[in-house]
C-alpha positions in Angstrom: 177.3 73.5 344.4 178.4 71.3 342.0 176.0 71.6 338.8 175.6 68.8 335.6 175.7 70.4 332.4 173.9 68.5 330.0 175.5 68.5 326.3 172.9 68.7 324.0 173.7 71.0 321.2 175.0 68.8 318.6 173.8 68.5 315.4 172.5 65.3 314.9 174.6 64.7 311.6 175.0 61.1 311.7 171.5 60.4 311.8 170.3 61.1 308.1 167.7 63.5 309.2 166.3 62.5 312.5 167.2 63.8 316.2 168.8 61.1 318.1 168.2 62.8 321.4 164.6 63.0 320.5 164.2 59.3 319.8 161.6 57.9 322.1 162.1 55.6 324.8 159.5 54.3 327.0 157.4 56.6 325.8 159.4 60.0 326.2 162.0 61.4 324.3 165.8 60.1 325.2 166.5 64.4 326.2 164.0 64.3 329.0 165.3 61.0 330.6 168.5 62.3 330.7 167.4 65.5 332.2 165.1 63.2 334.8 167.9 61.6 336.3 170.1 64.6 336.5 167.8 66.8 338.5 166.9 63.2 340.9 170.5 63.4 342.2 169.5 67.0 343.4 172.5 69.1 341.9 171.1 72.4 339.9 171.3 71.4 336.0 171.7 73.3 333.3 171.4 72.2 329.3 173.2 73.1 326.2 170.9 74.0 323.3 171.1 74.5 319.4 169.1 77.7 319.6 165.9 78.7 321.0 163.7 77.4 318.4 164.6 74.3 318.4 162.5 71.4 318.4 164.3 69.8 321.4 162.7 72.5 323.5 159.6 71.0 323.2 161.1 67.9 325.3 162.4 69.9 328.2 158.7 71.5 329.0 158.4 71.5 332.5 161.6 69.8 333.5 163.9 71.2 336.2 166.9 72.5 333.8 167.9 75.8 333.3 169.0 76.0 329.2 171.6 78.0 327.7 171.4 78.5 323.9 174.5 78.2 323.0 175.7 80.0 318.8 179.2 78.6 319.3 177.8 75.0 319.0 178.0 74.9 315.2 181.8 74.8 316.1 181.8 71.4 317.5 181.6 70.0 320.7 184.7 72.4 321.4 182.2 75.1 320.8 179.7 73.5 322.8 182.2 73.6 325.6 183.5 77.3 325.5 179.8 79.2 325.7 178.2 76.7 328.3 181.1 76.5 330.6 181.8 80.4 330.4 177.6 80.1 331.8 177.7 77.9 334.7 177.1 80.0 338.0 180.0 79.7 340.3 180.8 76.5 341.7 183.4 74.3 342.9 182.9 71.4 340.5 180.9 70.7 337.6 179.9 67.0 335.5 179.8 66.8 332.0 176.8 65.0 331.1 176.5 63.6 327.4 172.8 64.0 326.4 173.3 60.6 324.2 173.5 57.9 326.7 170.8 56.4 326.9 172.2 53.9 329.6 173.5 56.6 332.4 171.7 56.5 336.1 171.3 58.9 338.6 173.2 56.6 340.4 176.2 56.9 338.4 176.2 60.1 338.8 176.0 60.4 342.3 178.9 57.5 342.0 181.0 60.2 340.7 180.0 62.8 343.2 181.0 60.2 345.8 184.4 59.9 344.5 185.1 63.4 344.2 184.8 63.4 348.3 186.8 60.3 348.6 189.5 61.5 346.5 189.8 64.8 346.6 193.3 65.3 345.4 192.3 64.3 342.1 191.1 67.3 339.5 189.2 64.8 337.1 186.8 62.2 338.2 185.6 60.2 334.8 183.3 57.4 334.5 184.8 54.4 332.7 183.7 50.5 332.1 184.1 47.3 334.9 187.0 47.0 332.7 189.0 50.4 333.5 188.1 51.7 329.8 187.2 55.4 330.0 183.8 57.0 329.2 181.1 59.9 330.1 180.1 61.2 332.8 183.4 62.8 333.9 183.4 65.5 336.7 185.8 68.3 336.6 187.4 70.5 339.5 186.1 74.0 338.9 190.1 75.5 339.1 189.9 74.0 335.2 187.3 76.0 334.0 189.6 78.7 332.1 190.9 75.7 330.0 187.5 75.2 328.6 188.2 78.7 327.5 190.8 77.7 325.2 189.0 74.6 323.4 188.9 74.5 319.7 188.0 72.0 317.2 185.2 68.6 317.8 187.8 67.3 320.0 185.9 68.3 323.6 187.6 68.2 326.1 189.8 65.7 325.6 193.0 67.9 325.6 191.9 69.4 329.3 191.8 65.4 330.5 194.6 64.3 329.1 196.7 67.6 330.4 195.9 66.0 334.0 195.7 62.3 332.8 197.9 62.2 336.4 195.0 63.9 338.6 191.9 61.7 337.0 190.3 59.0 338.5 188.5 56.3 336.9 185.4 55.6 338.1 183.8 52.3 337.1 180.0 52.5 336.2 178.0 49.1 335.6 178.2 47.5 332.2 179.7 49.0 329.4 177.2 52.1 329.7 180.2 54.8 330.3 180.6 54.5 326.4 177.5 53.4 325.0 176.2 56.3 322.5 174.0 56.5 320.3 174.8 58.4 317.4 173.1 56.7 314.2 169.8 54.7 313.1 171.8 51.7 313.1 173.1 51.9 316.5 169.1 52.9 317.6 168.0 50.0 316.1 170.5 47.5 317.4 170.2 48.9 320.4 166.5 48.5 320.6 166.9 44.9 319.8 169.1 44.2 322.6 167.2 46.0 325.3 163.6 45.7 323.9 162.6 49.2 324.6 161.5 51.6 322.0 
């Protein structure tokens, strides 16, 4: 089994009072789109959430995902990863999917799973731009799970990726989608203007 872990426990601190994951795209919150695309792969989906009373839960209603409340999320990305990866069921690998990337599609996740099958000697398979700039999602071999328990600060899994760079495969995804995330109102306005989606 290879689960998908959606990281949706962040505080949206750069949105100046709004929640980036609840911004609507084509009539539904971004978070709902991300969960639905992950579920369409057929892999089990788990979502790291900031707390049981958070408004994001309304966006998750009737979606095929199990939610993990992560108290450590207040520490930043490393706290979220420590708490969420620890709670994943036994697996052979797991995919980390950021919840604020509106252009990541089901086929992009499937490309990472396919890369693991075709390049089994690696430990990490990482989404990248077509010109080779690393981004997300990132698929990790389950042998790396213990390293997530040591994470601290807000650097996320970068230390783990760096430690295993010789066994990391970059998987090109179309355009710039592997590096596009929307963190601020300006990011959202620019993206909506460029895509015509709202």
